[in-house]
C-alpha positions as CSV (number, residue, x, y, z in Angstrom):
1,M,-42.2,5.1,-82.5
2,F,-45.7,5.1,-81.0
3,Q,-44.5,6.5,-77.7
4,L,-42.6,9.3,-79.5
5,L,-45.8,10.2,-81.5
6,S,-47.9,10.3,-78.3
7,F,-45.4,12.6,-76.6
8,Y,-45.4,14.9,-79.6
9,N,-49.3,15.0,-79.7
10,I,-49.4,15.8,-76.0
11,G,-46.9,18.6,-76.4
12,F,-48.9,20.0,-79.3
13,I,-52.2,20.3,-77.4
14,K,-50.8,21.0,-74.0
15,K,-51.7,24.7,-74.0
16,K,-54.7,24.5,-76.3
17,N,-56.8,22.4,-74.0
18,M,-55.7,23.8,-70.7
19,V,-58.0,25.6,-68.3
20,F,-57.5,27.5,-65.0
21,S,-58.8,25.2,-62.3
22,K,-62.0,26.3,-60.6
23,Y,-60.4,24.9,-57.4
24,N,-57.8,27.7,-57.3
25,F,-58.1,30.3,-54.6
26,L,-56.3,33.5,-55.4
27,F,-56.2,36.1,-52.7
28,E,-54.1,38.9,-51.2
29,S,-52.9,38.7,-47.6
30,S,-52.2,41.9,-45.8
31,K,-49.3,40.1,-44.2
32,Y,-47.9,37.9,-46.9
33,G,-48.9,39.5,-50.2
34,C,-50.3,37.6,-53.2
35,L,-51.1,33.9,-52.6
36,L,-52.5,31.0,-54.6
37,Y,-54.0,27.9,-53.0
38,N,-55.3,24.9,-54.9
39,S,-57.7,22.7,-52.9
40,V,-57.2,19.6,-55.0
41,S,-53.4,19.4,-54.7
42,N,-53.1,21.4,-51.4
43,A,-50.4,23.4,-53.2
44,F,-49.6,26.9,-51.9
45,I,-47.7,29.4,-54.0
46,R,-46.6,32.9,-53.1
47,L,-46.7,35.1,-56.1
48,D,-45.2,38.4,-57.2
49,R,-47.6,41.1,-58.2
50,N,-47.2,40.6,-61.9
51,S,-47.8,36.9,-61.7
52,F,-50.8,37.4,-59.5
53,E,-52.3,39.9,-62.0
54,E,-51.5,37.5,-64.9
55,L,-53.3,34.6,-63.2
56,K,-56.3,36.8,-62.4
57,K,-56.6,37.5,-66.1
58,I,-56.2,33.8,-66.9
59,E,-58.9,33.0,-64.4
60,Q,-61.3,35.0,-66.6
61,D,-59.9,33.9,-69.9
62,S,-58.2,30.5,-70.2
63,T,-56.9,31.3,-73.7
64,L,-54.3,33.5,-72.1
65,I,-52.6,30.3,-70.8
66,N,-50.9,30.3,-74.3
67,K,-48.8,33.2,-73.1
68,L,-47.3,31.3,-70.2
69,S,-43.7,30.1,-70.6
70,D,-43.2,26.3,-70.7
71,S,-41.4,26.3,-67.3
72,S,-44.2,28.3,-65.6
73,L,-46.9,26.0,-67.2
74,K,-45.1,22.9,-66.1
75,K,-45.0,24.1,-62.4
76,L,-48.7,25.2,-62.5
77,K,-49.7,21.8,-64.0
78,E,-47.8,20.0,-61.3
79,A,-49.7,22.0,-58.7
80,K,-53.0,21.3,-60.6
81,V,-53.5,25.1,-61.0
82,I,-53.7,24.5,-64.7
83,V,-55.6,21.3,-65.8
84,T,-57.0,19.6,-68.9
85,D,-60.3,18.5,-67.4
86,D,-61.7,20.5,-64.5
87,N,-64.6,18.1,-64.0
88,Q,-62.6,14.9,-63.4
89,F,-62.0,15.6,-59.7
90,F,-65.7,16.2,-59.1
91,Y,-66.5,12.8,-60.8
92,N,-63.9,11.1,-58.6
93,K,-65.2,12.6,-55.3
94,R,-68.8,11.9,-56.2
95,M,-67.9,8.3,-57.0
96,N,-66.2,8.0,-53.6
97,F,-69.2,9.6,-51.9
98,Y,-71.5,7.0,-53.3
99,F,-69.1,4.2,-52.5
100,N,-69.4,5.2,-48.9
101,T,-73.2,5.6,-49.2
102,F,-73.7,2.1,-50.5
103,D,-70.9,0.3,-48.6
104,A,-72.0,-3.2,-48.0
105,V,-69.1,-4.4,-45.9
106,N,-69.5,-2.2,-42.9
107,L,-72.5,-1.8,-40.6
108,G,-72.7,1.3,-38.4
109,L,-74.9,1.4,-35.3
110,A,-75.3,4.1,-32.6
111,I,-77.3,2.4,-29.9
112,A,-79.0,4.4,-27.1
113,P,-79.8,1.9,-24.3
114,T,-81.8,4.7,-22.7
115,T,-82.9,8.2,-23.3
116,H,-82.6,9.0,-19.6
117,C,-79.8,11.3,-18.4
118,N,-78.5,12.0,-15.0
119,F,-77.5,15.5,-16.0
120,S,-79.3,18.8,-16.5
121,C,-77.2,20.7,-18.9
122,S,-78.2,24.2,-19.8
123,Y,-77.8,23.8,-23.6
124,C,-79.1,20.2,-24.0
125,Y,-81.5,19.6,-26.9
126,E,-82.7,16.3,-25.5
127,G,-84.0,17.6,-22.2
128,S,-87.7,17.3,-23.0
129,R,-87.5,13.6,-24.1
130,K,-89.1,10.9,-22.0
131,P,-86.7,8.6,-20.0
132,I,-87.1,5.2,-21.6
133,Y,-84.9,2.1,-20.9
134,M,-84.2,-0.8,-23.3
135,T,-85.6,-4.2,-22.4
136,P,-83.9,-7.6,-22.8
137,E,-86.5,-8.4,-25.5
138,V,-85.4,-5.4,-27.6
139,E,-81.8,-6.3,-27.1
140,K,-82.5,-9.8,-28.6
141,E,-84.2,-8.1,-31.6
142,I,-81.1,-5.9,-32.1
143,I,-78.9,-9.0,-32.3
144,K,-81.3,-10.5,-34.9
145,F,-81.1,-7.3,-36.8
146,I,-77.3,-7.4,-36.9
147,K,-77.3,-11.0,-38.0
148,R,-79.6,-10.2,-41.0
149,Y,-76.7,-8.3,-42.6
150,E,-75.1,-11.4,-44.0
151,R,-72.7,-9.5,-46.3
152,V,-71.4,-7.3,-43.5
153,K,-68.0,-8.1,-42.2
154,N,-67.3,-5.2,-39.8
155,L,-69.5,-3.6,-37.1
156,N,-68.8,0.0,-36.1
157,L,-70.6,0.6,-32.8
158,T,-71.3,3.7,-30.7
159,W,-73.0,3.9,-27.4
160,Y,-75.2,7.0,-27.1
161,G,-78.1,8.4,-25.0
162,G,-79.3,10.0,-22.9
163,E,-76.5,8.9,-20.8
164,P,-75.6,5.4,-22.1
165,L,-74.0,4.3,-18.8
166,M,-77.5,4.6,-17.2
167,G,-78.3,1.6,-19.3
168,F,-75.1,-0.3,-18.5
169,E,-76.8,-3.6,-18.0
170,S,-78.1,-3.5,-21.6
171,I,-74.6,-2.6,-22.8
172,K,-73.2,-5.6,-21.1
173,R,-75.7,-8.0,-22.5
174,L,-75.5,-6.6,-26.0
175,L,-71.7,-6.8,-26.1
176,F,-71.7,-10.3,-24.9
177,D,-74.1,-11.4,-27.6
178,I,-72.3,-9.4,-30.3
179,K,-69.1,-11.2,-29.4
180,E,-70.9,-14.5,-30.1
181,I,-71.6,-13.5,-33.7
182,S,-68.8,-15.2,-35.5
183,D,-69.2,-13.6,-38.9
184,I,-68.9,-10.0,-37.8
185,K,-65.9,-8.3,-36.3
186,L,-66.4,-5.4,-33.9
187,C,-63.9,-2.9,-35.4
188,H,-64.7,0.7,-34.2
189,H,-66.2,0.7,-30.7
190,T,-66.9,4.1,-29.1
191,M,-69.0,5.8,-26.5
192,T,-70.3,9.3,-25.8
193,S,-70.7,9.8,-22.1
194,N,-70.8,12.5,-19.5
195,G,-68.3,10.4,-17.5
196,Y,-70.1,10.7,-14.1
197,L,-71.1,7.0,-13.9
198,L,-67.8,5.7,-15.3
199,T,-67.0,3.8,-12.1
200,R,-64.2,1.3,-11.5
201,E,-66.6,-1.6,-12.2
202,K,-67.5,-0.2,-15.6
203,S,-63.9,0.7,-16.4
204,L,-62.9,-2.9,-15.6
205,F,-65.6,-4.2,-17.9
206,F,-64.2,-2.3,-20.8
207,R,-60.9,-4.0,-20.4
208,D,-62.7,-7.1,-21.7
209,Y,-64.7,-5.2,-24.3
210,P,-62.2,-2.5,-25.3
211,L,-63.4,0.9,-26.5
212,T,-61.6,2.5,-29.4
213,C,-62.5,5.9,-28.1
214,I,-64.7,7.4,-25.3
215,Q,-65.8,11.0,-25.6
216,I,-66.4,12.8,-22.3
217,T,-67.4,16.4,-22.0
218,I,-65.8,18.9,-19.6
219,D,-67.0,22.4,-20.2
220,G,-64.1,24.6,-19.2
221,N,-62.6,25.0,-15.7
222,K,-64.2,23.6,-12.6
223,Q,-66.4,26.6,-12.0
224,A,-67.6,27.0,-15.6
225,H,-68.3,23.2,-15.9
226,D,-70.2,23.0,-12.6
227,N,-72.4,25.9,-13.6
228,R,-73.4,24.2,-16.9
229,R,-73.2,20.4,-16.4
230,T,-75.0,19.6,-13.2
231,L,-76.7,16.5,-11.7
232,A,-80.4,16.4,-12.1
233,P,-82.7,17.3,-10.5
234,N,-80.8,19.3,-7.8
235,R,-78.1,20.8,-9.9
236,M,-75.2,19.3,-7.9
237,P,-71.6,19.8,-9.2
238,T,-70.0,17.1,-11.3
239,Y,-66.5,18.2,-12.2
240,D,-64.5,16.4,-9.5
241,V,-66.2,13.1,-9.9
242,I,-65.7,13.1,-13.7
243,V,-62.0,13.9,-13.5
244,E,-61.4,11.2,-11.0
245,N,-63.3,8.7,-13.1
246,I,-61.3,9.6,-16.2
247,E,-58.0,9.1,-14.2
248,Q,-59.1,5.7,-13.1
249,F,-60.3,4.8,-16.6
250,I,-57.0,5.8,-18.2
251,D,-55.1,3.6,-15.8
252,L,-57.2,0.6,-16.5
253,N,-57.7,1.2,-20.3
254,P,-54.5,2.8,-21.5
255,D,-55.1,1.9,-25.2
256,T,-58.5,3.6,-25.4
257,R,-58.4,7.1,-26.7
258,V,-60.1,9.5,-24.2
259,A,-61.4,12.5,-26.1
260,I,-62.3,15.3,-23.7
261,R,-64.6,17.7,-25.4
262,A,-65.4,21.2,-24.2
263,N,-68.7,22.6,-25.5
264,L,-68.1,26.3,-25.8
265,D,-70.1,29.5,-26.2
266,H,-69.4,33.0,-25.2
267,S,-70.2,32.4,-21.6
268,N,-67.4,29.9,-21.0
269,S,-64.9,30.1,-24.0
270,E,-62.3,32.1,-22.0
271,T,-61.9,29.1,-19.6
272,F,-60.9,26.6,-22.4
273,I,-57.2,27.4,-22.3
274,E,-57.2,26.8,-18.5
275,I,-58.8,23.4,-18.7
276,F,-56.7,22.5,-21.8
277,K,-53.4,23.2,-20.0
278,E,-54.6,21.6,-16.7
279,L,-55.8,18.3,-18.2
280,S,-53.0,18.1,-20.9
281,D,-50.4,18.5,-18.2
282,R,-52.1,16.1,-15.9
283,W,-52.3,13.3,-18.5
284,K,-49.2,14.2,-20.6
285,G,-48.0,11.1,-22.5
286,R,-51.3,9.3,-22.0
287,N,-53.9,8.5,-24.8
288,V,-55.9,11.7,-24.1
289,I,-56.8,14.7,-26.2
290,V,-58.6,17.9,-25.1
291,Y,-60.4,19.8,-27.8
292,P,-63.0,22.6,-28.2
293,A,-66.4,22.2,-29.8
294,F,-69.2,24.7,-30.1
295,V,-72.7,24.7,-28.7
296,K,-75.0,24.2,-31.7
297,D,-77.8,26.8,-32.1
298,F,-80.8,24.6,-32.4
299,Q,-83.0,27.7,-32.2
300,S,-81.9,28.4,-35.8
301,L,-84.7,26.0,-36.7
302,N,-86.7,29.1,-36.3
303,R,-87.2,30.8,-39.7
304,E,-86.6,34.3,-38.2
305,T,-82.8,34.6,-38.4
306,N,-80.1,37.2,-38.9
307,K,-77.4,37.1,-41.5
308,D,-75.3,34.7,-39.4
309,N,-78.0,32.1,-39.3
310,F,-78.7,32.6,-35.6
311,A,-82.3,32.8,-34.5
312,A,-83.5,36.3,-33.3
313,N,-84.9,34.7,-30.2
314,G,-82.3,31.9,-29.8
315,C,-78.7,31.9,-28.6
316,R,-77.6,34.5,-31.1
317,D,-75.6,36.4,-28.4
318,I,-74.1,33.3,-26.8
319,C,-73.4,30.9,-29.7
320,F,-70.4,31.5,-31.9
321,T,-70.8,32.6,-35.5
322,T,-68.5,30.9,-38.1
323,S,-66.2,33.9,-38.2
324,E,-66.0,33.9,-34.4
325,K,-65.0,30.3,-34.4
326,M,-62.1,31.1,-36.7
327,Q,-61.1,34.0,-34.5
328,F,-61.2,31.7,-31.5
329,F,-58.8,29.2,-33.2
330,E,-56.5,32.0,-34.2
331,K,-56.4,33.2,-30.6
332,L,-55.5,29.7,-29.4
333,H,-52.7,29.5,-31.9
334,K,-51.2,33.0,-31.6
335,K,-51.9,34.1,-28.1
336,Y,-51.5,30.8,-26.3
337,G,-49.2,29.0,-28.6
338,L,-51.4,25.9,-29.1
339,E,-50.7,23.6,-32.0
340,V,-53.8,24.2,-34.0
341,N,-53.8,22.4,-37.3
342,F,-55.0,24.7,-40.0
343,R,-53.9,22.4,-42.8
344,P,-56.8,21.6,-45.2
345,E,-57.4,17.9,-46.1
346,Y,-59.4,16.2,-48.7
347,T,-62.7,14.8,-47.5
348,V,-65.3,12.7,-49.2
349,G,-68.2,14.1,-47.2
350,G,-71.4,12.5,-45.9
351,C,-72.0,10.9,-42.5
352,G,-74.0,8.0,-41.0
353,A,-77.3,9.7,-41.9
354,T,-76.4,9.5,-45.6
355,I,-75.1,5.8,-45.4
356,V,-77.5,2.9,-46.2
357,N,-75.9,0.6,-43.6
358,Y,-76.1,3.0,-40.7
359,F,-78.8,3.4,-38.1
360,V,-79.3,5.0,-34.7
361,I,-81.3,2.5,-32.5
362,G,-83.4,3.9,-29.7
363,P,-84.4,2.0,-26.5
364,K,-87.6,0.7,-27.9
365,G,-85.8,-0.6,-31.0
366,E,-86.9,2.3,-33.1
367,L,-84.6,3.2,-36.0
368,Y,-83.4,6.7,-36.9
369,K,-80.9,8.0,-39.4
370,C,-79.4,10.8,-37.2
371,W,-78.4,11.2,-33.5
372,N,-80.3,14.5,-33.4
373,D,-83.5,12.7,-34.2
374,I,-83.5,10.3,-31.3
375,G,-86.6,10.4,-29.2
376,D,-88.6,12.3,-31.8
377,E,-91.3,9.9,-33.2
378,N,-91.7,12.0,-36.3
379,F,-88.3,10.9,-37.4
380,I,-88.4,7.2,-36.9
381,V,-87.7,5.3,-40.1
382,G,-88.3,1.7,-38.8
383,N,-88.0,-0.7,-35.9
384,V,-85.9,-3.7,-35.2
385,V,-88.8,-5.4,-33.4
386,E,-91.1,-5.2,-36.4
387,N,-88.2,-5.9,-38.7
388,K,-89.3,-3.3,-41.3
389,I,-88.8,0.2,-42.6
390,T,-91.8,2.3,-41.8
391,N,-90.9,5.6,-43.3
392,Y,-89.4,5.3,-46.7
393,E,-90.0,9.0,-47.5
394,L,-87.7,10.1,-44.6
395,L,-85.2,7.4,-45.3
396,S,-84.9,8.4,-49.0
397,R,-84.6,12.1,-48.1
398,Y,-81.5,11.3,-45.9
399,I,-79.9,8.8,-48.3
400,G,-81.0,9.9,-51.7
401,G,-82.0,13.4,-51.0
402,P,-80.1,16.7,-51.6
403,N,-76.5,16.7,-50.6
404,M,-73.3,18.6,-51.6
405,M,-73.0,16.6,-54.8
406,D,-76.1,18.3,-56.3
407,D,-76.0,21.7,-54.5
408,P,-74.9,24.3,-57.1
409,K,-73.3,26.4,-54.4
410,C,-71.2,23.5,-53.2
411,C,-70.3,22.1,-56.7
412,E,-69.0,25.5,-57.8
413,C,-67.1,26.3,-54.6
414,K,-63.4,26.7,-55.0
415,L,-63.0,24.7,-51.7
416,F,-65.2,21.8,-52.7
417,P,-62.3,19.2,-52.4
418,I,-61.7,20.0,-48.7
419,C,-65.3,20.3,-47.6
420,D,-67.6,17.6,-46.3
421,G,-70.8,19.5,-47.3
422,G,-71.7,20.3,-43.8
423,C,-74.1,18.6,-41.4
424,A,-76.6,16.4,-43.3
425,W,-79.2,17.0,-40.5
426,N,-78.8,20.8,-41.0
427,R,-79.2,20.5,-44.7
428,H,-82.3,18.3,-44.2
429,K,-83.9,20.9,-41.9
430,N,-83.1,23.8,-44.3
431,I,-84.7,22.1,-47.3
432,F,-87.6,20.2,-45.8
433,N,-88.4,22.3,-42.7
434,G,-87.6,25.8,-43.8
435,A,-84.8,26.3,-41.3
436,S,-81.6,28.3,-41.7
437,M,-79.0,26.1,-40.2
438,Q,-75.3,26.8,-41.0
439,L,-73.7,24.4,-43.5
440,C,-70.3,25.9,-44.2
441,S,-67.5,25.4,-41.7
442,S,-65.5,28.2,-40.3
443,R,-62.7,27.5,-42.8
444,I,-65.0,27.5,-45.8
445,S,-66.8,30.7,-44.5
446,N,-63.5,32.5,-43.8
447,P,-61.0,31.2,-46.4
448,E,-58.7,34.2,-46.4
449,K,-58.0,34.0,-42.7
450,A,-57.9,30.2,-42.7
451,F,-55.4,30.0,-45.5
452,E,-53.3,32.8,-44.1
453,L,-52.9,30.9,-40.9
454,Y,-52.1,27.7,-42.8
455,Y,-49.5,29.6,-44.9
456,E,-47.9,30.9,-41.6
457,Q,-47.5,27.3,-40.4
458,L,-45.9,26.3,-43.7
459,I,-43.2,28.9,-43.7
460,K,-42.2,28.5,-40.1
């Protein structure tokens, strides 16, 4: 009796309290006609012209939902195109965002055993930083720092630099001592390296202290790479040594994911497909991925920018704009037949910089919140040696400061469910330093093209 009454009441109000979700994206594709995408459910619907025009009107006036047939309404509700509470998803995502922010079970550390690097890369933002090496005394303080997190069960550890393998002795001692901490499990263990110093000795060491993943950069084919990523100070080539080191590492550590990253701009992007095919064929069936990334325009910290957020005096002509990034992925997919995944996915947002239990530790034991800040004394938030936070203002700006959850543009965006809010460091620079760094990804900035490409993959 009660169930029957509840069903009747739901049926009675089902159209009265319905709204057209703000997470619907209605658009016309020149190739596929009228399309509707919902970023909460990931539903994609191809519409005839009449239905498209009807939904455009409903988007402006939700009372017109009453004119929908019961069968149409049922389908649209299942796809979350029509909903009763358009705010509930936002509440859920914000809750998950803050669950991540204040997670007490996991501790994330990116440790730079040195700021020194053996390379002289043309686009490096760390080039002016002093070469400093970690001492055994600082290493002991790091172990004490980890042990103070009594509630933490899992340690997620990344080795960073500089070039971390130049501080290999520190890495060895720290890993030995971390292994002795009985209450904490080393879960995610990664390294970002240029790969030049990844000798057999070091590869053998990581058999005993396995890496989950190692990221190594190869910037296009041999010629392009050797023009950009050279040994300091004499600019000697590095490609051949790196490839041989990777080969050896894969043989000795088959379970470690080797992520080969190609940093691209307009000067080397045409060589990506060559290196992708060469290395993918060479290590086919092995635990290796080759993927493109884009050189970041740090010159955009300059306030004088054009409409694409690239500094007038920076790398505007070399770095990719967001629309050019999408065009690049489309070219990989259509011209070269690469399996580029255009499928949008739900993401909570945030990164280590916005998480309470996450720090970057420099070689002097200094604490930062972001990798990009390492070596800059203005962005130190504390020190493991002194065992205290020294810059609460900066710490609070990263963790409690502005993020996508209180950015009106983000909150009202139709693609909010599939967006991570962009780089927290970029947002921080924009708000507190007057910069004009890009926040929206290529998909968010070019949704029609991105969803057209995704739709193409769905129907094939």
